mmCIF file as gemmi writes it, N, C-alpha and C atoms, coordinates in Angstrom:
data_model
loop_
_atom_site.group_PDB
_atom_site.id
_atom_site.type_symbol
_atom_site.label_atom_id
_atom_site.label_alt_id
_atom_site.label_comp_id
_atom_site.label_asym_id
_atom_site.label_entity_id
_atom_site.label_seq_id
_atom_site.pdbx_PDB_ins_code
_atom_site.Cartn_x
_atom_site.Cartn_y
_atom_site.Cartn_z
_atom_site.occupancy
_atom_site.B_iso_or_equiv
_atom_site.pdbx_formal_charge
_atom_site.auth_seq_id
_atom_site.auth_asym_id
_atom_site.pdbx_PDB_model_num
ATOM 1 N N . MET Axp A 1 ? 105.995 90.597 77.205 1 0 ? 1 A 1
ATOM 2 C CA . MET Axp A 1 ? 105.582 90.931 78.549 1 0 ? 1 A 1
ATOM 3 C C . MET Axp A 1 ? 106.421 92.076 79.096 1 0 ? 1 A 1
ATOM 4 N N . GLU Axp A 2 ? 105.787 92.887 79.898 1 0 ? 2 A 1
ATOM 5 C CA . GLU Axp A 2 ? 106.469 94.037 80.472 1 0 ? 2 A 1
ATOM 6 C C . GLU Axp A 2 ? 106.365 93.965 81.995 1 0 ? 2 A 1
ATOM 7 N N . ASN Axp A 3 ? 107.502 94.116 82.661 1 0 ? 3 A 1
ATOM 8 C CA . ASN Axp A 3 ? 107.529 94.101 84.119 1 0 ? 3 A 1
ATOM 9 C C . ASN Axp A 3 ? 107.598 95.538 84.638 1 0 ? 3 A 1
ATOM 10 N N . GLN Axp A 4 ? 106.781 95.822 85.636 1 0 ? 4 A 1
ATOM 11 C CA . GLN Axp A 4 ? 106.805 97.14 86.255 1 0 ? 4 A 1
ATOM 12 C C . GLN Axp A 4 ? 106.884 96.964 87.764 1 0 ? 4 A 1
ATOM 13 N N . ALA Axp A 5 ? 107.872 97.592 88.381 1 0 ? 5 A 1
ATOM 14 C CA . ALA Axp A 5 ? 107.997 97.557 89.832 1 0 ? 5 A 1
ATOM 15 C C . ALA Axp A 5 ? 107.125 98.664 90.421 1 0 ? 5 A 1
ATOM 16 N N . VAL Axp A 6 ? 106.298 98.289 91.371 1 0 ? 6 A 1
ATOM 17 C CA . VAL Axp A 6 ? 105.385 99.218 92.025 1 0 ? 6 A 1
ATOM 18 C C . VAL Axp A 6 ? 105.588 99.08 93.527 1 0 ? 6 A 1
ATOM 19 N N . GLN Axp A 7 ? 105.509 100.192 94.237 1 0 ? 7 A 1
ATOM 20 C CA . GLN Axp A 7 ? 105.671 100.136 95.681 1 0 ? 7 A 1
ATOM 21 C C . GLN Axp A 7 ? 104.304 100.214 96.352 1 0 ? 7 A 1
ATOM 22 N N . GLU Axp A 8 ? 104.072 99.274 97.278 1 0 ? 8 A 1
ATOM 23 C CA . GLU Axp A 8 ? 102.865 99.256 98.098 1 0 ? 8 A 1
ATOM 24 C C . GLU Axp A 8 ? 103.28 99.475 99.545 1 0 ? 8 A 1
ATOM 25 N N . PHE Axp A 9 ? 102.333 99.87 100.364 1 0 ? 9 A 1
ATOM 26 C CA . PHE Axp A 9 ? 102.615 100.092 101.775 1 0 ? 9 A 1
ATOM 27 C C . PHE Axp A 9 ? 101.666 99.228 102.59 1 0 ? 9 A 1
ATOM 28 N N . HIS Axp A 10 ? 102.235 98.277 103.325 1 0 ? 10 A 1
ATOM 29 C CA . HIS Axp A 10 ? 101.454 97.34 104.122 1 0 ? 10 A 1
ATOM 30 C C . HIS Axp A 10 ? 101.463 97.807 105.568 1 0 ? 10 A 1
ATOM 31 N N . VAL Axp A 11 ? 100.269 97.905 106.151 1 0 ? 11 A 1
ATOM 32 C CA . VAL Axp A 11 ? 100.137 98.289 107.554 1 0 ? 11 A 1
ATOM 33 C C . VAL Axp A 11 ? 99.655 97.059 108.321 1 0 ? 11 A 1
ATOM 34 N N . THR Axp A 12 ? 100.449 96.623 109.273 1 0 ? 12 A 1
ATOM 35 C CA . THR Axp A 12 ? 100.057 95.559 110.185 1 0 ? 12 A 1
ATOM 36 C C . THR Axp A 12 ? 99.757 96.241 111.514 1 0 ? 12 A 1
ATOM 37 N N . TYR Axp A 13 ? 98.6 95.915 112.092 1 0 ? 13 A 1
ATOM 38 C CA . TYR Axp A 13 ? 98.182 96.614 113.31 1 0 ? 13 A 1
ATOM 39 C C . TYR Axp A 13 ? 97.404 95.666 114.223 1 0 ? 13 A 1
ATOM 40 N N . PHE Axp A 14 ? 97.302 96.046 115.495 1 0 ? 14 A 1
ATOM 41 C CA . PHE Axp A 14 ? 96.534 95.278 116.461 1 0 ? 14 A 1
ATOM 42 C C . PHE Axp A 14 ? 95.118 95.83 116.519 1 0 ? 14 A 1
ATOM 43 N N . ASP Axp A 15 ? 94.146 94.961 116.262 1 0 ? 15 A 1
ATOM 44 C CA . ASP Axp A 15 ? 92.737 95.329 116.324 1 0 ? 15 A 1
ATOM 45 C C . ASP Axp A 15 ? 92.207 94.93 117.695 1 0 ? 15 A 1
ATOM 46 N N . ALA Axp A 16 ? 92.056 95.898 118.585 1 0 ? 16 A 1
ATOM 47 C CA . ALA Axp A 16 ? 91.636 95.627 119.963 1 0 ? 16 A 1
ATOM 48 C C . ALA Axp A 16 ? 90.215 95.088 120.034 1 0 ? 16 A 1
ATOM 49 N N . ASP Axp A 17 ? 89.38 95.375 119.028 1 0 ? 17 A 1
ATOM 50 C CA . ASP Axp A 17 ? 88.001 94.897 119.029 1 0 ? 17 A 1
ATOM 51 C C . ASP Axp A 17 ? 87.919 93.371 118.978 1 0 ? 17 A 1
ATOM 52 N N . CYS Axp A 18 ? 88.828 92.748 118.243 1 0 ? 18 A 1
ATOM 53 C CA . CYS Axp A 18 ? 88.797 91.292 118.137 1 0 ? 18 A 1
ATOM 54 C C . CYS Axp A 18 ? 90.027 90.634 118.76 1 0 ? 18 A 1
ATOM 55 N N . GLY Axp A 19 ? 90.997 91.438 119.199 1 0 ? 19 A 1
ATOM 56 C CA . GLY Axp A 19 ? 92.184 90.882 119.849 1 0 ? 19 A 1
ATOM 57 C C . GLY Axp A 19 ? 93.156 90.209 118.899 1 0 ? 19 A 1
ATOM 58 N N . ARG Axp A 20 ? 93.168 90.626 117.628 1 0 ? 20 A 1
ATOM 59 C CA . ARG Axp A 20 ? 94.049 90.007 116.623 1 0 ? 20 A 1
ATOM 60 C C . ARG Axp A 20 ? 94.846 91.049 115.85 1 0 ? 20 A 1
ATOM 61 N N . ALA Axp A 21 ? 95.96 90.605 115.303 1 0 ? 21 A 1
ATOM 62 C CA . ALA Axp A 21 ? 96.73 91.444 114.384 1 0 ? 21 A 1
ATOM 63 C C . ALA Axp A 21 ? 96.068 91.341 113.008 1 0 ? 21 A 1
ATOM 64 N N . ARG Axp A 22 ? 95.993 92.454 112.324 1 0 ? 22 A 1
ATOM 65 C CA . ARG Axp A 22 ? 95.396 92.512 110.989 1 0 ? 22 A 1
ATOM 66 C C . ARG Axp A 22 ? 96.327 93.268 110.06 1 0 ? 22 A 1
ATOM 67 N N . ALA Axp A 23 ? 96.018 93.253 108.772 1 0 ? 23 A 1
ATOM 68 C CA . ALA Axp A 23 ? 96.856 93.946 107.792 1 0 ? 23 A 1
ATOM 69 C C . ALA Axp A 23 ? 95.98 94.611 106.733 1 0 ? 23 A 1
ATOM 70 N N . GLU Axp A 24 ? 96.448 95.74 106.241 1 0 ? 24 A 1
ATOM 71 C CA . GLU Axp A 24 ? 95.81 96.485 105.151 1 0 ? 24 A 1
ATOM 72 C C . GLU Axp A 24 ? 96.902 96.914 104.184 1 0 ? 24 A 1
ATOM 73 N N . VAL Axp A 25 ? 96.541 97.117 102.917 1 0 ? 25 A 1
ATOM 74 C CA . VAL Axp A 25 ? 97.494 97.526 101.88 1 0 ? 25 A 1
ATOM 75 C C . VAL Axp A 25 ? 97.058 98.876 101.311 1 0 ? 25 A 1
ATOM 76 N N . PHE Axp A 26 ? 98.036 99.788 101.139 1 0 ? 26 A 1
ATOM 77 C CA . PHE Axp A 26 ? 97.761 101.131 100.627 1 0 ? 26 A 1
ATOM 78 C C . PHE Axp A 26 ? 98.708 101.454 99.484 1 0 ? 26 A 1
ATOM 79 N N . GLU Axp A 27 ? 98.276 102.367 98.626 1 0 ? 27 A 1
ATOM 80 C CA . GLU Axp A 27 ? 99.085 102.761 97.476 1 0 ? 27 A 1
ATOM 81 C C . GLU Axp A 27 ? 100.084 103.853 97.806 1 0 ? 27 A 1
ATOM 82 N N . THR Axp A 28 ? 99.796 104.672 98.832 1 0 ? 28 A 1
ATOM 83 C CA . THR Axp A 28 ? 100.712 105.764 99.168 1 0 ? 28 A 1
ATOM 84 C C . THR Axp A 28 ? 101.135 105.672 100.63 1 0 ? 28 A 1
ATOM 85 N N . LEU Axp A 29 ? 102.307 106.192 100.913 1 0 ? 29 A 1
ATOM 86 C CA . LEU Axp A 29 ? 102.825 106.216 102.276 1 0 ? 29 A 1
ATOM 87 C C . LEU Axp A 29 ? 101.94 107.081 103.172 1 0 ? 29 A 1
ATOM 88 N N . GLU Axp A 30 ? 101.451 108.189 102.635 1 0 ? 30 A 1
ATOM 89 C CA . GLU Axp A 30 ? 100.606 109.097 103.415 1 0 ? 30 A 1
ATOM 90 C C . GLU Axp A 30 ? 99.341 108.385 103.902 1 0 ? 30 A 1
ATOM 91 N N . GLU Axp A 31 ? 98.691 107.634 103.011 1 0 ? 31 A 1
ATOM 92 C CA . GLU Axp A 31 ? 97.492 106.893 103.397 1 0 ? 31 A 1
ATOM 93 C C . GLU Axp A 31 ? 97.813 105.85 104.465 1 0 ? 31 A 1
ATOM 94 N N . ALA Axp A 32 ? 98.928 105.145 104.286 1 0 ? 32 A 1
ATOM 95 C CA . ALA Axp A 32 ? 99.324 104.104 105.223 1 0 ? 32 A 1
ATOM 96 C C . ALA Axp A 32 ? 99.628 104.69 106.597 1 0 ? 32 A 1
ATOM 97 N N . GLU Axp A 33 ? 100.35 105.806 106.632 1 0 ? 33 A 1
ATOM 98 C CA . GLU Axp A 33 ? 100.682 106.437 107.914 1 0 ? 33 A 1
ATOM 99 C C . GLU Axp A 33 ? 99.446 106.998 108.605 1 0 ? 33 A 1
ATOM 100 N N . ARG Axp A 34 ? 98.529 107.553 107.84 1 0 ? 34 A 1
ATOM 101 C CA . ARG Axp A 34 ? 97.285 108.085 108.41 1 0 ? 34 A 1
ATOM 102 C C . ARG Axp A 34 ? 96.469 106.957 109.048 1 0 ? 34 A 1
ATOM 103 N N . PHE Axp A 35 ? 96.377 105.83 108.347 1 0 ? 35 A 1
ATOM 104 C CA . PHE Axp A 35 ? 95.657 104.67 108.861 1 0 ? 35 A 1
ATOM 105 C C . PHE Axp A 35 ? 96.339 104.136 110.124 1 0 ? 35 A 1
ATOM 106 N N . ALA Axp A 36 ? 97.672 104.026 110.094 1 0 ? 36 A 1
ATOM 107 C CA . ALA Axp A 36 ? 98.421 103.525 111.248 1 0 ? 36 A 1
ATOM 108 C C . ALA Axp A 36 ? 98.219 104.426 112.465 1 0 ? 36 A 1
ATOM 109 N N . CYS Axp A 37 ? 98.227 105.723 112.263 1 0 ? 37 A 1
ATOM 110 C CA . CYS Axp A 37 ? 98.034 106.67 113.378 1 0 ? 37 A 1
ATOM 111 C C . CYS Axp A 37 ? 96.651 106.516 114.004 1 0 ? 37 A 1
ATOM 112 N N . ARG Axp A 38 ? 95.649 106.258 113.18 1 0 ? 38 A 1
ATOM 113 C CA . ARG Axp A 38 ? 94.293 106.084 113.716 1 0 ? 38 A 1
ATOM 114 C C . ARG Axp A 38 ? 94.184 104.846 114.594 1 0 ? 38 A 1
ATOM 115 N N . HIS Axp A 39 ? 95.053 103.859 114.379 1 0 ? 39 A 1
ATOM 116 C CA . HIS Axp A 39 ? 94.985 102.619 115.152 1 0 ? 39 A 1
ATOM 117 C C . HIS Axp A 39 ? 95.949 102.595 116.331 1 0 ? 39 A 1
ATOM 118 N N . CYS Axp A 40 ? 96.681 103.652 116.559 1 0 ? 40 A 1
ATOM 119 C CA . CYS Axp A 40 ? 97.599 103.745 117.704 1 0 ? 40 A 1
ATOM 120 C C . CYS Axp A 40 ? 97.033 104.737 118.713 1 0 ? 40 A 1
ATOM 121 N N . HIS Axp A 41 ? 95.949 104.366 119.344 1 0 ? 41 A 1
ATOM 122 C CA . HIS Axp A 41 ? 95.284 105.294 120.256 1 0 ? 41 A 1
ATOM 123 C C . HIS Axp A 41 ? 95.314 104.844 121.71 1 0 ? 41 A 1
ATOM 124 N N . GLY Axp A 42 ? 95.678 103.605 121.982 1 0 ? 42 A 1
ATOM 125 C CA . GLY Axp A 42 ? 95.703 103.128 123.36 1 0 ? 42 A 1
ATOM 126 C C . GLY Axp A 42 ? 97.069 102.59 123.742 1 0 ? 42 A 1
ATOM 127 N N . GLU Axp A 43 ? 97.182 102.248 124.992 1 0 ? 43 A 1
ATOM 128 C CA . GLU Axp A 43 ? 98.459 101.747 125.506 1 0 ? 43 A 1
ATOM 129 C C . GLU Axp A 43 ? 98.877 100.435 124.843 1 0 ? 43 A 1
ATOM 130 N N . ASP Axp A 44 ? 97.904 99.583 124.526 1 0 ? 44 A 1
ATOM 131 C CA . ASP Axp A 44 ? 98.202 98.283 123.916 1 0 ? 44 A 1
ATOM 132 C C . ASP Axp A 44 ? 98.146 98.307 122.393 1 0 ? 44 A 1
ATOM 133 N N . SER Axp A 45 ? 97.856 99.446 121.808 1 0 ? 45 A 1
ATOM 134 C CA . SER Axp A 45 ? 97.726 99.553 120.351 1 0 ? 45 A 1
ATOM 135 C C . SER Axp A 45 ? 99.088 99.703 119.693 1 0 ? 45 A 1
ATOM 136 N N . TRP Axp A 46 ? 99.218 99.141 118.505 1 0 ? 46 A 1
ATOM 137 C CA . TRP Axp A 46 ? 100.441 99.306 117.738 1 0 ? 46 A 1
ATOM 138 C C . TRP Axp A 46 ? 100.13 99.144 116.253 1 0 ? 46 A 1
ATOM 139 N N . ALA Axp A 47 ? 100.995 99.705 115.423 1 0 ? 47 A 1
ATOM 140 C CA . ALA Axp A 47 ? 100.886 99.574 113.971 1 0 ? 47 A 1
ATOM 141 C C . ALA Axp A 47 ? 102.279 99.714 113.371 1 0 ? 47 A 1
ATOM 142 N N . VAL Axp A 48 ? 102.526 98.956 112.308 1 0 ? 48 A 1
ATOM 143 C CA . VAL Axp A 48 ? 103.812 98.975 111.613 1 0 ? 48 A 1
ATOM 144 C C . VAL Axp A 48 ? 103.539 99.193 110.129 1 0 ? 48 A 1
ATOM 145 N N . VAL Axp A 49 ? 104.263 100.129 109.511 1 0 ? 49 A 1
ATOM 146 C CA . VAL Axp A 49 ? 104.141 100.385 108.076 1 0 ? 49 A 1
ATOM 147 C C . VAL Axp A 49 ? 105.38 99.825 107.388 1 0 ? 49 A 1
ATOM 148 N N . ASP Axp A 50 ? 105.172 98.951 106.399 1 0 ? 50 A 1
ATOM 149 C CA . ASP Axp A 50 ? 106.267 98.374 105.617 1 0 ? 50 A 1
ATOM 150 C C . ASP Axp A 50 ? 106.117 98.788 104.158 1 0 ? 50 A 1
ATOM 151 N N . ALA Axp A 51 ? 107.196 99.262 103.561 1 0 ? 51 A 1
ATOM 152 C CA . ALA Axp A 51 ? 107.219 99.581 102.129 1 0 ? 51 A 1
ATOM 153 C C . ALA Axp A 51 ? 107.633 98.315 101.388 1 0 ? 51 A 1
ATOM 154 N N . ILE Axp A 52 ? 106.786 97.856 100.469 1 0 ? 52 A 1
ATOM 155 C CA . ILE Axp A 52 ? 107.009 96.608 99.742 1 0 ? 52 A 1
ATOM 156 C C . ILE Axp A 52 ? 107.067 96.907 98.242 1 0 ? 52 A 1
ATOM 157 N N . THR Axp A 53 ? 108.096 96.433 97.578 1 0 ? 53 A 1
ATOM 158 C CA . THR Axp A 53 ? 108.183 96.569 96.123 1 0 ? 53 A 1
ATOM 159 C C . THR Axp A 53 ? 107.605 95.307 95.49 1 0 ? 53 A 1
ATOM 160 N N . VAL Axp A 54 ? 106.603 95.517 94.642 1 0 ? 54 A 1
ATOM 161 C CA . VAL Axp A 54 ? 105.909 94.411 93.987 1 0 ? 54 A 1
ATOM 162 C C . VAL Axp A 54 ? 106.133 94.552 92.49 1 0 ? 54 A 1
ATOM 163 N N . GLU Axp A 55 ? 106.441 93.452 91.846 1 0 ? 55 A 1
ATOM 164 C CA . GLU Axp A 55 ? 106.653 93.486 90.401 1 0 ? 55 A 1
ATOM 165 C C . GLU Axp A 55 ? 105.39 93.004 89.709 1 0 ? 55 A 1
ATOM 166 N N . HIS Axp A 56 ? 104.738 93.914 88.986 1 0 ? 56 A 1
ATOM 167 C CA . HIS Axp A 56 ? 103.544 93.58 88.224 1 0 ? 56 A 1
ATOM 168 C C . HIS Axp A 56 ? 103.973 93.198 86.815 1 0 ? 56 A 1
ATOM 169 N N . ILE Axp A 57 ? 103.504 92.064 86.349 1 0 ? 57 A 1
ATOM 170 C CA . ILE Axp A 57 ? 103.81 91.605 84.999 1 0 ? 57 A 1
ATOM 171 C C . ILE Axp A 57 ? 102.594 91.871 84.124 1 0 ? 57 A 1
ATOM 172 N N . GLN Axp A 58 ? 102.819 92.624 83.053 1 0 ? 58 A 1
ATOM 173 C CA . GLN Axp A 58 ? 101.741 92.988 82.158 1 0 ? 58 A 1
ATOM 174 C C . GLN Axp A 58 ? 101.988 92.327 80.804 1 0 ? 58 A 1
ATOM 175 N N . ALA Axp A 59 ? 101.048 91.525 80.359 1 0 ? 59 A 1
ATOM 176 C CA . ALA Axp A 59 ? 101.177 90.841 79.072 1 0 ? 59 A 1
ATOM 177 C C . ALA Axp A 59 ? 100.905 91.819 77.935 1 0 ? 59 A 1
ATOM 178 N N . ALA Axp A 60 ? 101.672 91.717 76.877 1 0 ? 60 A 1
ATOM 179 C CA . ALA Axp A 60 ? 101.475 92.574 75.709 1 0 ? 60 A 1
ATOM 180 C C . ALA Axp A 60 ? 100.2 92.15 74.989 1 0 ? 60 A 1
ATOM 181 N N . ALA Axp A 61 ? 99.481 93.111 74.495 1 0 ? 61 A 1
ATOM 182 C CA . ALA Axp A 61 ? 98.214 92.828 73.802 1 0 ? 61 A 1
ATOM 183 C C . ALA Axp A 61 ? 98.452 92.406 72.378 1 0 ? 61 A 1
């Protein structure tokens, strides 16, 4: 088995349409920041980008 550390970017944001916090996962920081900026348009809007290291385990063939 081979372990590979991969970084993901999780965006937690407030969805004003339903009044709940939601989350999305992105592969690049640029995508995550672009998404977060689109959701920060009002006074009550907010978004947080977290960089998460995930270890993917790949079984040898």
